Each structure stands twice: as structure tokens, then as C-alpha cells.
C-alpha positions in Angstrom: 90.1 108.6 83.4 90.0 111.9 85.3 87.0 114.1 85.0 87.0 117.8 85.6 86.1 119.0 89.1 84.4 122.1 87.6 81.3 120.1 86.6 80.2 120.0 90.3 80.3 123.8 90.8 76.6 124.2 91.2 76.1 125.7 94.7 74.2 128.9 94.8 75.3 132.4 95.9 74.1 133.3 99.3 74.4 136.3 101.5 74.8 134.1 104.6 78.5 133.4 105.3 78.6 129.7 105.7 80.8 128.1 108.3 82.1 124.5 108.1 84.4 122.3 110.1 87.0 120.2 108.3 88.9 117.2 109.6 89.4 113.5 109.0 90.6 110.1 110.0 92.3 107.9 107.5 93.6 104.3 108.0 93.0 101.2 105.9 92.7 98.2 108.1 93.6 94.6 107.3 91.9 92.1 109.6 94.7 89.5 109.1 97.5 91.8 110.2 98.3 90.7 113.8 99.7 94.1 114.8 97.7 97.0 116.3 97.9 100.4 114.7 98.9 102.7 117.6 99.2 106.5 117.9 102.9 106.2 116.9 101.7 105.2 113.4 99.6 108.3 113.1 102.3 110.6 114.5 104.7 109.2 111.9 102.3 110.1 109.1 100.0 112.9 110.1 98.3 113.9 113.4 97.3 117.5 112.8 95.2 120.1 114.6 94.2 123.7 113.9 96.2 125.7 111.4 98.4 122.7 110.6 95.4 121.1 108.8 95.1 124.2 106.6 98.8 123.8 105.7 98.3 120.1 104.9 95.4 121.1 102.7 97.9 122.7 100.3 99.0 119.1 99.4 97.2 117.3 96.5 94.7 115.5 98.8 91.0 115.6 99.5 91.4 118.5 101.9 92.8 120.6 99.1 89.7 119.9 97.0 87.4 120.7 100.0 89.2 124.0 100.6 88.8 124.9 96.9 85.1 124.5 97.2 85.1 126.4 100.5 86.8 129.4 98.9 84.5 129.4 95.9 81.5 129.4 98.2 82.9 132.3 100.2 82.6 130.2 103.3 84.8 129.9 106.4 86.6 126.6 107.2 87.3 125.8 110.8 90.0 123.1 111.2 89.4 120.5 113.8 91.6 117.3 113.8 93.0 115.3 111.0 94.9 112.0 111.5 96.3 109.6 108.9 98.3 106.4 109.2 99.9 103.8 107.0 97.6 100.8 106.3 97.9 98.1 108.9 96.1 96.1 111.5 93.1 97.3 113.5 93.4 100.8 115.1 93.8 101.0 118.8 90.5 102.4 120.1 92.0 105.1 122.3 93.4 106.6 119.1 90.0 106.8 117.5 88.5 108.3 120.7 91.3 110.9 120.9 90.6 112.1 117.3 86.9 112.0 117.8 87.1 113.9 121.0 89.0 116.7 119.2 86.4 116.9 116.4 83.5 116.9 118.9 85.2 119.6 121.0 85.6 121.7 117.8 81.9 121.3 117.0 80.9 122.3 120.6 83.1 125.3 120.5 81.8 126.6 117.1 78.1 125.8 117.0 76.1 126.8 115.1 77.8 125.6 111.9 76.4 124.8 108.5 78.3 121.5 108.1 81.4 119.4 108.6 83.6 117.9 105.9 85.5 114.8 106.8 88.2 112.9 104.9 87.8 109.2 105.9 89.2 106.1 104.4 86.0 104.0 104.9 87.7 100.7 105.5 88.8 101.2 109.1 88.5 98.7 111.9 89.3 99.5 115.5 89.9 97.2 118.4 86.3 97.8 119.4 84.4 98.6 116.2 84.4 96.9 112.8 82.6 99.9 111.4 84.8 102.6 112.8 83.8 105.2 110.3 80.1 104.6 111.0 80.8 104.9 114.7 82.5 108.2 114.2 79.8 109.6 111.9 77.0 108.7 114.4 78.9 110.6 117.1 79.4 113.6 114.9 75.7 113.6 113.8 74.5 113.5 117.4 76.7 116.5 118.2 75.6 118.5 115.2 71.9 117.7 115.1 69.8 117.1 112.0 70.3 120.3 110.0 74.0 120.8 109.4 75.4 118.8 106.4 77.9 116.0 106.9 80.0 115.5 103.8 82.5 112.6 103.6 85.2 111.5 101.2 86.4 107.9 101.1 88.7 105.6 99.2 87.2 103.5 96.3 88.0 100.5 98.6 85.8 101.7 101.5 83.3 99.4 103.2 80.2 101.6 103.0 77.8 100.6 105.8 74.2 101.5 106.5 75.4 103.4 109.6 77.6 105.6 107.4 74.9 106.3 104.8 72.3 107.0 107.4 74.3 109.7 109.3 76.0 111.4 106.4 74.4 113.5 103.7 77.1 113.3 101.1 79.6 110.5 100.6 81.9 110.6 97.6 84.5 108.0 96.7 87.5 108.0 94.5 86.7 107.3 90.9 90.1 106.2 89.8 92.3 103.2 90.6 95.3 103.8 90.9 94.0 106.7 93.0 94.7 109.9 91.1 91.6 112.0 91.9 92.0 112.9 95.6 91.6 116.6 95.0 88.6 116.1 92.7 86.9 113.9 95.2 87.3 116.4 98.0 85.9 119.1 95.7 82.9 116.9 94.7 81.9 116.2 98.3 82.3 119.8 99.5 80.5 121.3 96.4 77.6 118.9 96.9 77.4 119.7 100.5 77.1 123.4 99.8 74.4 122.6 97.3 72.7 120.4 99.9 72.5 123.4 102.3 70.3 125.2 99.8 68.3 122.5 97.9 67.5 118.9 99.1 69.7 116.2 97.7 69.1 112.5 98.2 71.8 110.0 98.8 71.1 106.3 98.3 73.2 103.2 98.5 72.9 99.7 97.1 75.3 96.9 98.1 76.4 93.5 96.8 77.9 90.8 99.0 81.0 90.5 96.9 84.8 91.2 97.1 87.5 90.9 94.5 91.3 90.9 94.8 92.4 94.5 94.5 95.3 93.4 92.2 93.1 92.3 89.3 91.2 95.4 88.2 91.9 99.1 87.5 90.0 102.1 86.1 92.6 102.5 83.3 91.5 99.4 81.2 89.4 96.3 81.5 85.9 95.5 82.8 86.0 97.7 85.8 87.2 100.7 83.7 84.3 100.0 81.3 81.8 100.0 84.1 83.1 103.4 85.3 83.0 104.9 81.8 79.4 103.6 81.3 78.5 105.3 84.6 80.0 108.6 83.6 78.2 108.5 80.3 74.9 107.6 81.9 75.4 110.3 84.5 75.9 112.9 81.8 72.8 111.7 79.9 70.5 111.5 82.9 72.0 114.6 84.6 72.6 112.7 87.8 74.5 114.7 90.3 77.1 112.2 91.6 77.9 108.5 91.9 80.6 106.4 93.5 81.3 102.7 92.8 83.0 100.8 95.5 85.0 97.6 95.5 85.4 96.9 99.2 88.9 96.4 100.5 89.0 92.6 100.4 90.9 91.9 103.6 88.2 93.1 106.0 86.7 90.2 108.0 83.5 91.9 109.0 79.8 90.9 109.5 78.6 93.9 107.4 80.5 94.3 104.1 80.6 94.2 100.4 80.9 96.2 97.2 78.5 99.2 97.0 77.2 102.0 94.8 76.2 105.4 96.1 74.2 107.8 94.0 73.3 111.4 94.9 70.6 113.4 93.1 67.6 115.8 93.7 65.3 113.1 92.3 65.3 110.2 94.8 63.6 107.8 92.4 66.2 108.5 89.7 68.9 108.0 92.2 67.5 104.6 93.3 67.1 103.4 89.7 70.7 104.4 88.8 72.2 102.8 91.9 70.3 99.5 91.2 71.5 99.5 87.6 75.1 100.1 88.5 75.0 97.4 91.2 73.6 94.9 88.8 76.3 95.7 86.3 78.9 95.5 89.1 77.6 92.1 90.2 78.3 90.8 86.6 81.9 91.8 86.9 82.6 88.6 89.0 82.4 86.6 85.7 84.9 88.8 83.8 87.4 89.7 86.5 89.3 86.6 87.6 92.5 86.1 89.5 95.3 84.8 87.3 98.7 84.5 89.1 102.2 83.4 88.2 104.3 81.4 90.6 107.4 82.9 92.0 109.5 80.3 90.1 107.8 81.2 86.8 108.6 84.9 87.2 112.2 84.2 88.1 112.6 82.0 84.9 111.0 84.7 82.7 113.1 87.5 84.3 116.4 85.6 83.7 115.7 86.0 80.0 115.1 89.8 80.4 117.8 91.7 78.5 115.4 94.5 77.4 117.0 97.3 79.4 113.7 97.7 81.3 112.8 95.8 84.5 110.3 93.0 84.9 108.1 93.7 87.9 107.2 90.9 90.3 104.1 92.1 92.2 104.2 90.7 95.7 100.7 92.2 96.5 100.0 89.7 99.3 102.7 91.4 101.4 101.7 94.9 100.5 101.8 97.4 103.4 99.6 99.6 101.3 96.9 96.9 101.7 97.6 96.5 105.4 100.0 93.6 105.2 103.2 93.5 107.3 105.8 93.9 104.5 108.2 91.5 106.3 108.0 88.5 103.9 111.3 87.2 102.4 109.4 84.6 100.2 110.6 85.9 96.9 114.2 86.5 98.1 114.3 82.9 99.5 113.3 81.4 96.1 115.8 83.4 94.2 118.6 82.3 96.5 117.4 78.7 96.5 117.5 78.7 92.7 121.0 80.2 92.8 119.8 82.7 90.3 122.2 85.4 89.1 119.2 87.8 88.5 120.0 91.5 89.1 117.2 92.1 91.6 115.8 94.9 93.7 114.0 93.7 96.8 112.7 95.3 100.0 111.2 94.3 103.3 110.4 95.5 106.7 113.0 94.2 109.2 113.9 96.6 112.0 116.5 94.2 113.5 118.3 93.9 110.2 118.3 97.7 109.8 119.7 98.1 113.3 122.4 95.5 112.7 123.5 97.2 109.5 123.8 100.6 111.2 125.9 99.0 114.0 128.4 97.3 111.8 128.6 100.2 109.2 129.0 100.5 105.5 131.4 98.2 103.6 131.2 95.5 106.3 129.6 92.0 106.2 127.5 90.1 108.7 125.0 87.3 108.9 121.4 88.6 108.7 118.2 86.8 109.4 115.7 88.5 107.1 111.9 88.3 107.2 109.2 86.9 109.5 109.8 89.4 112.2 106.1 90.7 112.4 103.9 88.0 110.9 106.0 84.8 111.1 103.0 82.6 110.2 102.7 84.1 106.7 106.1 85.6 106.2 109.0 83.3 105.3 112.5 84.3 106.4 116.0 83.6 105.1 119.5 83.7 106.6 122.1 85.4 104.4 125.6 86.7 104.6 125.2 90.3 103.3 127.4 93.2 102.5 126.3 96.6 103.9 126.1 98.8 100.8 124.7 102.0 102.2 122.9 103.4 105.3 120.0 106.0 105.4 117.7 107.9 107.6 114.8 106.7 105.5 113.4 110.1 104.5 112.2 110.6 100.9 109.6 112.5 98.8 107.0 110.9 96.6 106.6 111.5 92.8 103.2 109.8 92.3 100.6 112.3 91.0 98.3 111.6 94.0 100.9 112.6 96.6 103.5 114.5 94.6 106.0 116.2 97.0 104.7 114.5 100.1 107.5 113.4 102.5 107.6 109.9 103.8 109.9 108.1 106.2 110.9 104.5 106.3 112.7 105.0 109.6 116.3 103.8 109.9 117.1 101.7 106.8 120.0 100.2 104.9 120.8 98.6 101.5 122.3 95.1 101.8 123.9 93.3 98.9 123.7 89.5 98.5 125.2 88.5 95.1 123.3 90.4 92.5 120.4 91.3 94.8 120.1 94.7 96.5 117.9 94.5 99.5 116.3 97.6 101.1 115.6 96.8 104.8 113.6 99.3 106.7 111.7 100.0 110.0 108.5 100.6 108.2 107.2 100.7 104.6 104.5 102.7 102.8 103.6 103.9 99.3 106.4 101.6 98.0 104.8 101.6 94.6 106.4 105.0 94.0 109.7 104.6 92.2 111.3 107.1 94.7 110.8 104.4 97.3 113.8 102.6 95.7 115.6 105.5 93.9 116.0 107.7 97.0 118.2 104.9 98.5 120.4 104.3 95.5 118.3 101.6 93.8 117.2 102.7 90.4 114.7 100.3 89.0 115.9 100.8 85.5 119.2 99.2 86.4 117.7 95.8 87.4 116.3 92.8 85.5 113.7 92.2 88.3 112.1 94.6 90.7 110.0 93.2 93.5 107.1 95.6 94.4 104.9 95.0 97.5 101.8 96.8 96.2 98.5 96.1 94.5 97.8 98.6 91.7 99.1 102.0 92.9 102.5 101.3 91.4 101.1 101.2 87.9 100.7 105.0 87.8 104.5 105.2 87.4 105.9 101.8 86.6 103.7 101.0 83.5 105.9 103.4 81.6 109.3 102.0 82.6 108.6 98.3 83.0 109.0 95.7 80.3 106.5 93.3 81.9 104.4 93.1 85.0 103.7 89.8 86.7 100.9 89.4 89.3 102.4 86.7 91.5 101.1 84.1 94.0 102.9 85.0 97.2 102.0 84.5 100.9 100.8 87.3 103.1 97.9 89.0 104.9 96.7 90.7 101.7 96.7 87.5 99.6 95.2 87.7 96.1 93.6 84.3 96.5 90.9 85.4 98.9 89.4 81.9 99.4 92.7 80.9 101.1 92.4 83.5 103.8 90.9 82.7 107.2 87.6 84.7 107.0 85.3 84.1 109.9 82.8 86.9 110.0 81.6 87.6 106.5 77.8 87.0 105.9 76.5 84.4 103.5 76.0 84.2 100.6 79.2 86.2 99.8 81.3 86.0 96.7 83.8 84.4 96.0 83.0 82.0 98.8 79.4 81.4 97.6 77.7 81.6 94.3 75.6 84.7 93.6 73.8 83.2 90.6 70.4 83.6 92.2 71.2 86.8 94.1 68.7 89.7 93.8 69.8 93.3 94.4 68.2 94.6 97.6 66.3 97.9 97.8 68.5 100.9 98.3 69.3 102.3 101.7 68.7 106.1 102.1 70.4 108.7 104.2 68.6 110.2 107.2 68.1 113.5 105.4 66.4 111.7 102.5 64.2 109.8 104.9 63.2 113.0 106.6 62.1 114.4 103.2 
């Protein structure tokens, strides 16, 4: 459920022309992806400085919401550096340092400032720091000093650490999953920041040592949606300024992690009480949200009976690039071929070599292709096929999903291969593939297939729930596996659910921000 951004417009009028810096660093890391996210990944998506950030802020993202609040406050926004990459493996530390250096340089050149607004993901690991966002915020705080306000937006799947909370004054997370409230989240954070410049606001955080598969809950229906609605109702009744409920991205293998609640209010005791209550209710969700998966064979058998005119969706969330997996698994394709199924199927995978081969031999020609297992062979099965090259593409397309409507994406050089009744989109890279335009832009209309394989967790539901006959959460291999206990975690603390029981767990006292501790 989307809630109006207008309810947070509470900052006061002031004759002082406020000056804030804006920027950000967004990448969702998956500890089990063996590849390193290098600068090329950011350049492919967004690596912006100066006025280019203000142009990007016209897109429906957190920066747009921040700029709305800046304009309403009559303030001045100074763009620093904004970098964003597709989810993947840990970020190469030099990339983090390059972005951070640009932000710190902007701070030094423009002091004094009233604050800085940063769009972070919150679940970012680098090759040196598990808590990359906390590391960046500490550096920013040291450059700014105690007085300027640091306001941060994060994904609902952020890993909120003590370091992040201590050095920031405002942290606001998405309140929808699928994520549809990016603009609203940016507006919330910036509005609260302007308020914080005038009147003390306290931010507190409670955390539970718990993760759950991101494919088994949403804010549209079910227990997690009910928790969010309860929180909104209680917020209105108690007049609490803001809250965020986090389900940590569950493929982070880190020594400090878990699901969290952040509450912001002028009354610190009220904030602490509300945070503790929401954390207690969130802890109970582990009993009502459980993983239930179909096997690939079961989905194939069901799909072979599909004559509804609408597609069945096989959710290959374990290989979801949106969750930081490699996207190179041919596990589903392999089983369809081994069963000799005549299913009319849409399938996709990352396979740079296959895309190159298709472009070399050209449209309407055939060749033997080895598909899959090119990036993560340990988890990504491959299959050898004789395929017909149906079409070739440059990989560029525009998104239709409400959160990123109109945003351009590129899969790099790609091709559509045909094997029997299966159309296979092979590409250099993959991202936001839960958007129907991911297939449609390359001649694969999901409505024309009995089975559509989607390598995503929940984001796809924003569009596909209207056009799909059935959706099957499926047990597949990959770095973003839904069965979390089967993944090779090594660094999580204990006790930690689902690896340990939390039946006797007691919610710890809230952690407060530096500004709250100073007051």
C-alpha cells in the first residue's frame, strides 16, 4: 500500500537559505556470487557527477523525492557523486573509494552546509568492508562534523548496522515490496532532515537475528503486509514521525546482520517503545512465513496442462540477478529438454559466449551452443543444444515497472535462440528482468507462451500478477537460493534464524543515533 508523501511535509519556514549536498551509492551485494562488481558495472548503469545527478533526479527514484523536499524547503541542492550498479558480488574497494572521495571533496569545497542526503542500498559489501554503507557514513560524518544532518534512504532489504545508525540522523527504508515507493522514501528522508535542522528528532533501531527468503513475503498481502498495515495504523494513532521495517537481504554472509526496525520521533521513549513492539511482532513472522517450493518437474507438468491463454510463471529466484546471483543457470532449460516437453517456453540466461556466437553466425543460421555455467559453474548447470538464431539485438530497452518507468537498461549484445518450442534470450548481462519489457523488447511476448521463466524474487509481481494464470515459486540452484539453510554461510552470528531457534530470544535495547545520544 502506498501512503501519501504529503504527510511528512512538516519542516518549518526559515529565513536561512539551507544548503544540502545530494549523492549516493547503490549496489546490493550477494556474498555467494563469485564475481567482483567493478567500475564497469557502475558505468553501465549510472556513475554521475554534478548536473548529471540533477537530470537523473527527474526519474522516479529517491533522488526525485529528495529534490521535491529541497524545492519545498526553498533550499539549495549541491550534487556530488551518485553511483549505481546491478546487484552482484562484492564491490571492488577502489570503486567505493572513488565515489567516497568525490563526495568528501564536494563537502570540503562547499562547507558550511546544513546536511547531506544520500541514496544508499544498505546491503552493500566491498572487498574490504562487510558494512560498506556504515564505512561511508562514518567518513562523511567525520568530514561534516556533528551539526549538519545526514539523511539516508535505503532498500527495505538493507542490513542496518550500529555504525550506520550512529553516524546518520535520518534513515528511511522503502515501505513496499515490490518496491514502488522510491520517490516517497526520498521525500520522507529529506523532509525529516529539514525538520531535524530545526527541532531535535531521535532515531532508534532494534534488530533481530533473523532472515527470510525474499521470495516468500510481500507488502501486498499476507503476514508481512499485515505487519506493515498495523505499523501505519499505530503510527497514525500515536503520531509517530516515521518508521521503517527491514527484512535483511538474505544472501549476506556477515558477522553483523539481521532484520531491523527504525523509528524516528521527537519523543525518544515513544520511539524506543514503538521500535521494540514492531520488532517483537516481526520476530513472530518466522512462524507464519515459511518457504514452500515446487520442483522444476512439478511446474513443467502443471504448465503442460496450461491452455488458459495466459502464461504460467516459473520463478527461478535462486538465479535472480536482482538478488545478486549470476543469472547463468540453465537448470530449468535442462529439465524441459530432458523431459522432451513440447511446452511453449520463454527462457533467459546470461551467456556472453552464446551471444557472441549468435552474432557471428547471424540470423536464420544454426549452431551448437553450450548454454549456462559460464560464471558460477558450481551452482549453474549447463546444457548443450543445437539452436536456431531467431533474432539479434543491441540489448537496449526501457522499463515499464512503476518504480523505474522509462528508465533505459542494456543487456549488452544479446540474441534470441530457438530450440523446439523454447525461445531463449541470451545476453551479456541481466537486470530488472521481472519487467515484462525485458522479454517483449526482444520479440518474446509473455502472453504467447505457456511457461515463462523469470529470474527474480518478488519485483516481477508488480506487472505479472495481472497477466499470469499461475505463479510457481520453484526450487532451483543458485547464489540466491530460497532454501537459506542450504547455502554455505560462515560468518553469521548465533543464534540466528533459520539456522537456530529463537524461541527464547529477548529483543535487545534499542540503539540510538549520535545526535540522540548527544541530546
